[in-house]
C-alpha positions as CSV (number, residue, x, y, z in Angstrom):
1,X,-31.9,-3.9,7.7
2,X,-34.1,-7.1,8.3
3,X,-34.1,-7.8,4.9
4,X,-30.5,-7.8,4.9
5,X,-30.1,-9.8,8.1
6,X,-32.9,-12.1,8.4
7,X,-34.0,-13.2,4.5
8,X,-31.5,-14.4,1.2
9,X,-33.6,-11.3,-0.4
10,X,-30.8,-9.7,-2.6
11,X,-31.5,-5.9,-2.1
12,X,-30.7,-3.7,-5.2
13,X,-31.0,0.2,-3.8
14,X,-31.1,3.4,-6.0
15,X,-29.9,6.7,-5.0
16,X,-30.4,9.5,-7.3
17,X,-28.2,12.3,-7.5
18,X,-29.7,16.0,-8.7
19,X,-33.0,15.4,-6.8
20,X,-34.4,18.9,-6.1
21,X,-32.4,20.7,-2.9
22,X,-30.1,18.5,-2.5
23,X,-26.9,19.4,-2.0
24,X,-23.7,17.7,-1.8
25,X,-23.9,17.5,2.1
26,X,-27.4,15.6,2.1
27,X,-26.2,13.5,-0.6
28,X,-23.3,12.7,1.1
29,X,-25.3,11.9,4.6
30,X,-28.0,9.7,2.7
31,X,-25.2,7.7,0.8
32,X,-23.5,6.9,4.0
33,X,-26.6,5.6,5.8
34,X,-27.3,3.3,2.7
35,X,-23.5,1.9,2.9
36,X,-24.2,1.3,6.5
37,X,-27.6,-0.6,6.1
38,X,-25.5,-2.8,3.7
39,X,-27.6,-3.7,0.8
40,X,-26.1,-6.1,-1.5
41,X,-25.8,-3.3,-4.5
42,X,-26.1,0.4,-4.4
43,X,-27.0,2.1,-7.7
44,X,-26.2,5.6,-7.8
45,X,-28.4,6.6,-10.7
46,X,-28.4,10.8,-12.1
47,X,-31.6,12.2,-12.1
48,X,-33.1,12.8,-15.3
49,X,-36.3,14.5,-17.1
50,X,-38.3,12.6,-19.0
51,X,-41.0,14.0,-21.0
52,X,-44.1,14.0,-19.1
53,X,-42.6,13.1,-15.3
54,X,-43.6,15.1,-12.9
55,X,-40.5,16.3,-11.7
56,X,-40.7,19.4,-14.2
57,X,-42.7,21.3,-11.4
58,X,-39.7,22.0,-9.7
59,X,-37.7,23.3,-12.6
60,X,-37.9,26.7,-11.7
61,X,-38.2,26.7,-8.1
62,X,-35.0,24.9,-7.6
63,X,-32.9,26.4,-10.4
64,X,-32.9,23.1,-12.2
65,X,-31.0,22.6,-15.2
66,X,-31.4,19.7,-17.6
67,X,-29.5,18.6,-20.7
68,X,-32.1,19.0,-23.5
69,X,-30.5,16.1,-25.4
70,X,-31.1,12.1,-24.8
71,X,-30.5,11.0,-21.6
72,X,-31.7,14.9,-20.1
73,X,-29.7,14.2,-17.7
74,X,-29.5,17.2,-14.8
75,X,-26.9,19.9,-15.5
76,X,-26.7,22.0,-12.3
77,X,-29.1,23.3,-9.9
78,X,-29.6,25.9,-7.1
79,X,-27.5,24.0,-4.7
80,X,-25.0,22.1,-7.1
81,X,-23.1,23.6,-9.4
82,X,-22.6,22.2,-13.3
83,X,-18.9,21.1,-11.8
84,X,-19.8,19.8,-8.8
85,X,-22.6,17.8,-11.1
86,X,-19.8,16.5,-13.0
87,X,-17.7,15.2,-10.1
88,X,-20.9,13.5,-8.6
89,X,-21.7,11.9,-12.2
90,X,-17.7,10.4,-12.7
91,X,-18.9,9.0,-8.7
92,X,-21.5,7.5,-10.0
93,X,-19.7,5.8,-12.8
94,X,-16.6,4.7,-10.7
95,X,-19.1,3.6,-7.9
96,X,-20.6,1.4,-10.6
97,X,-16.8,0.1,-12.2
98,X,-15.4,-0.8,-9.0
99,X,-18.0,-1.2,-6.2
100,X,-20.7,-2.4,-8.0
101,X,-18.8,-5.1,-10.3
102,X,-18.4,-7.6,-7.4
103,X,-14.5,-7.9,-8.2
104,X,-13.2,-5.5,-5.1
105,X,-14.9,-7.2,-2.5
106,X,-11.9,-7.7,0.2
107,X,-10.4,-4.2,-0.8
108,X,-14.0,-2.2,-1.0
109,X,-14.0,-1.8,3.1
110,X,-10.5,-0.2,3.3
111,X,-11.1,2.0,0.3
112,X,-14.5,3.3,2.1
113,X,-13.5,3.2,5.4
114,X,-15.4,5.2,8.3
115,X,-16.5,7.9,5.9
116,X,-18.0,6.2,2.6
117,X,-18.5,9.2,0.8
118,X,-16.0,11.2,1.5
119,X,-13.5,8.4,0.8
120,X,-15.1,7.5,-2.5
121,X,-15.2,11.0,-3.8
122,X,-11.4,11.9,-3.1
123,X,-10.7,8.7,-4.7
124,X,-12.8,9.5,-7.8
125,X,-11.3,12.9,-7.9
126,X,-7.9,11.7,-7.9
127,X,-8.7,8.6,-10.5
128,X,-10.2,11.4,-13.1
129,X,-7.4,13.5,-12.9
130,X,-4.9,10.8,-13.4
131,X,-6.7,9.4,-16.1
132,X,-9.1,11.7,-17.5
133,X,-11.2,8.7,-18.6
134,X,-14.6,7.4,-17.2
135,X,-14.8,4.4,-19.6
136,X,-12.6,2.0,-21.6
137,X,-10.5,1.2,-18.4
138,X,-8.7,-2.2,-18.5
139,X,-9.2,-4.8,-15.5
140,X,-5.4,-5.2,-15.0
141,X,-5.4,-1.1,-15.3
142,X,-8.4,-0.8,-12.7
143,X,-6.4,-3.4,-9.8
144,X,-3.3,-0.7,-10.3
145,X,-5.0,2.3,-10.2
146,X,-6.9,1.5,-7.4
147,X,-3.9,0.5,-5.6
148,X,-1.9,3.4,-6.3
149,X,-5.2,5.6,-5.3
150,X,-5.2,4.1,-2.3
151,X,-2.0,5.1,-1.6
152,X,-2.0,8.8,-3.2
153,X,-5.4,10.1,-2.7
154,X,-6.5,8.4,0.8
155,X,-2.9,7.6,2.4
156,X,-3.3,4.2,3.3
157,X,-0.3,2.1,3.4
158,X,1.0,-0.4,1.1
159,X,0.8,-3.2,3.6
160,X,-2.9,-2.6,4.7
161,X,-4.0,-2.8,0.6
162,X,-2.1,-6.0,-0.6
163,X,-2.9,-9.1,0.8
164,X,-6.9,-7.8,-0.1
165,X,-5.7,-6.3,-3.4
166,X,-4.1,-9.6,-4.4
167,X,-7.0,-11.6,-3.0
168,X,-9.5,-9.9,-5.4
169,X,-6.9,-10.5,-8.4
170,X,-7.1,-13.9,-7.8
171,X,-10.8,-13.9,-7.8
172,X,-11.0,-12.0,-11.0
173,X,-9.6,-14.4,-12.9
174,X,-6.6,-12.5,-13.8
175,X,-3.5,-14.5,-14.3
176,X,0.2,-13.8,-13.0
177,X,1.1,-11.4,-10.1
178,X,0.8,-7.9,-10.3
179,X,3.7,-6.0,-10.8
180,X,2.5,-3.2,-8.8
181,X,2.4,-5.3,-5.6
182,X,5.5,-6.1,-3.8
183,X,6.0,-9.9,-3.5
184,X,7.4,-9.7,0.0
185,X,4.8,-8.1,1.5
186,X,1.9,-10.7,0.7
187,X,1.4,-12.8,3.3
188,X,1.3,-16.7,2.4
189,X,-2.0,-17.2,2.1
190,X,-3.8,-20.5,3.7
191,X,-5.6,-23.0,2.4
192,X,-8.9,-21.5,4.8
193,X,-8.9,-18.0,3.4
194,X,-8.2,-18.2,-0.3
195,X,-11.0,-17.5,-2.1
196,X,-11.8,-19.3,-5.5
197,X,-13.4,-17.0,-8.3
198,X,-16.1,-19.3,-8.0
199,X,-17.5,-17.7,-4.8
200,X,-18.1,-14.6,-6.4
201,X,-21.1,-13.9,-8.0
202,X,-21.4,-12.6,-11.3
203,X,-23.4,-9.0,-11.0
204,X,-26.4,-10.9,-13.4
205,X,-26.5,-13.8,-11.7
206,X,-27.0,-11.6,-8.1
207,X,-30.0,-10.4,-9.7
208,X,-31.3,-13.9,-10.8
209,X,-30.9,-14.8,-7.1
210,X,-32.8,-12.3,-5.9
211,X,-35.7,-12.1,-7.9
212,X,-35.8,-16.0,-7.0
213,X,-35.5,-15.4,-3.5
């Protein structure tokens, strides 16, 4: 908290899915706590059993099953079944695509609301059910899916979403006006609250700044 509020350090925090004895409830609690502390980036990773690492000592005790082939990721454990683990893997992928991309700065607080894990998991489940994809989703399509998912999965009204998503759309460098947003519902953006694309640091630039701090 001190680093975030009193320094210019760029904070990249890692949170690992699949640690011994951790179920989805305890992971959600840790995730929400970390979101509240507000690091610049949260990387949600999946536990891997690399050869020679001491994590192997927990395999039998916690019923941990790993992919026998690279990247040796965990598949299930005694407190997290295979299907739940796959949900968390998709959660990780979509989190990186949306929350860590820097493209949805204005819309992210609406998406996470007062229970970030529950809200993003509901959106993640909806997104996979809708697309059956975790890769190769174009940016314009991702904007449209985020808009529709906020309405369908999280029951957030159009007027709450429209302005923030439109600001993010402009910052992303995409041209034109998104067809899925009702123009009549957009408030007139004044010069004081317009956000130019140059104010959004790329993920790589963020890391460089953090390393130089």
